[in-house]
C-alpha positions in Angstrom: -29.2 -21.3 56.7 -28.5 -18.9 54.3 -29.8 -15.6 55.5 -30.8 -13.9 52.2 -33.2 -11.4 52.6 -36.1 -11.9 49.7 -40.3 -11.4 49.1 -42.1 -12.1 47.0 -43.2 -10.2 44.3 -46.1 -11.2 42.0 -45.6 -15.1 42.6 -42.1 -15.1 42.4 -39.5 -15.2 45.0 -36.9 -11.8 45.0 -33.6 -11.2 46.7 -33.8 -7.8 48.0 -30.0 -7.0 47.5 -26.7 -8.7 46.0 -25.5 -11.4 47.5 -22.1 -13.2 47.3 -23.0 -16.6 47.5 -19.8 -18.8 46.9 -16.8 -17.2 46.0 -13.9 -19.3 43.3 -12.4 -22.1 44.9 -14.7 -22.4 48.0 -16.7 -25.9 48.4 -20.4 -25.6 47.9 -22.9 -26.7 50.5 -25.9 -28.1 50.4 -28.1 -25.2 50.8 -25.8 -23.2 48.4 -26.5 -25.6 45.9 -30.0 -26.0 46.5 -30.4 -22.7 45.7 -28.4 -22.0 42.7 -30.3 -24.8 41.8 -33.4 -23.3 42.0 -32.2 -19.8 40.8 -30.8 -22.0 37.5 -27.4 -21.1 37.9 -25.0 -23.4 37.4 -21.6 -22.7 39.0 -19.2 -25.2 37.6 -17.5 -25.7 34.7 -15.4 -28.9 34.0 -12.1 -29.5 31.7 -8.3 -30.3 31.5 -5.5 -28.0 32.2 -2.9 -29.3 30.1 0.5 -29.3 32.0 2.5 -30.9 28.6 2.0 -31.9 25.6 3.3 -35.2 23.7 3.8 -35.6 20.8 6.0 -38.3 18.8 8.7 -38.5 21.1 9.2 -35.0 22.1 7.4 -33.1 24.9 5.7 -29.2 24.6 4.6 -26.7 27.0 1.0 -25.7 26.6 1.5 -22.6 24.8 2.0 -24.4 21.3 -2.0 -25.0 21.6 -2.1 -21.4 21.5 -0.7 -20.5 17.9 -3.3 -18.6 15.8 -3.6 -19.5 11.8 -1.6 -16.3 11.5 1.0 -17.2 13.7 0.9 -20.3 11.9 1.4 -18.4 8.6 3.7 -15.8 9.8 6.4 -18.7 11.2 5.9 -20.7 7.9 7.1 -17.6 6.2 10.1 -17.2 8.3 10.9 -20.4 7.8 11.0 -20.3 4.0 12.6 -16.8 4.3 15.7 -19.1 6.4 15.5 -21.3 3.7 16.2 -19.1 0.9 18.8 -17.2 2.6 20.8 -20.4 3.2 20.0 -21.5 -0.4 21.1 -18.0 -1.8 24.0 -18.0 0.7 25.4 -21.5 -0.1 24.1 -21.3 -3.9 22.2 -24.6 -3.6 18.8 -24.2 -5.6 16.0 -24.8 -3.4 11.9 -23.9 -4.6 12.6 -21.2 -2.4 15.9 -19.9 -3.9 15.5 -20.3 -6.9 13.2 -17.6 -8.1 16.0 -14.8 -6.1 18.8 -16.7 -8.1 17.2 -16.1 -11.8 16.3 -12.4 -10.7 20.0 -12.3 -9.2 21.6 -13.8 -12.5 19.4 -11.6 -14.7 21.1 -8.4 -12.8 24.4 -9.5 -13.7 23.8 -10.0 -17.2 22.1 -6.8 -17.6 24.7 -5.5 -15.7 27.7 -6.6 -18.4 25.4 -5.5 -21.1 25.0 -2.0 -19.7 28.9 -1.5 -19.1 29.9 -3.4 -22.4 28.6 -3.3 -26.3 26.7 -6.2 -25.8 23.0 -5.8 -25.9 19.4 -6.9 -26.4 16.0 -5.5 -26.3 15.4 -4.9 -22.9 19.2 -3.8 -22.3 19.0 -1.1 -24.9 15.9 0.6 -22.9 17.8 0.8 -19.7 20.9 2.0 -21.5 18.9 4.3 -23.0 17.0 5.7 -19.8 20.5 5.8 -18.0 21.8 8.3 -20.6 18.9 10.7 -19.9 19.3 9.8 -16.2 22.8 11.0 -16.6 21.5 14.0 -18.1 20.5 15.5 -15.2 22.8 15.9 -12.4 20.1 16.4 -9.8 18.7 13.0 -10.4 22.0 11.5 -10.0 22.2 13.2 -6.6 19.4 11.6 -5.7 20.2 8.0 -6.9 23.3 7.9 -5.2 22.1 9.4 -1.7 20.1 6.5 -1.9 23.3 4.0 -2.0 
């Protein structure tokens, strides 16, 4: 028997002191099982313990299943960034690199326009802005300190 101190209170059986009936990993005997069933406690859980994941000829550790949506978005963004970097480095246009290529090309055209007599409306605005900045040495010091 289990020798658990009990008392009857208002028609129900009440356990007087806390009792550790079974521990994790112990086998459950018939008397323990009967008591737990009467108390409505089901101390069992069933499941699979994944040791490896196999997909399309590749074997992965089970941690690949623990990825959250944020992890996937972060990994995707990192991949897109690497594709864009590689594409820019070898001057190969990809969907990730083309916006950067256009911006870099525009910067080059603007730099040529600022340093030469070539002009177009936006370059003229930039030239005027630069003239004003050159008038204030303290502003130039701040700009140059950021380089």
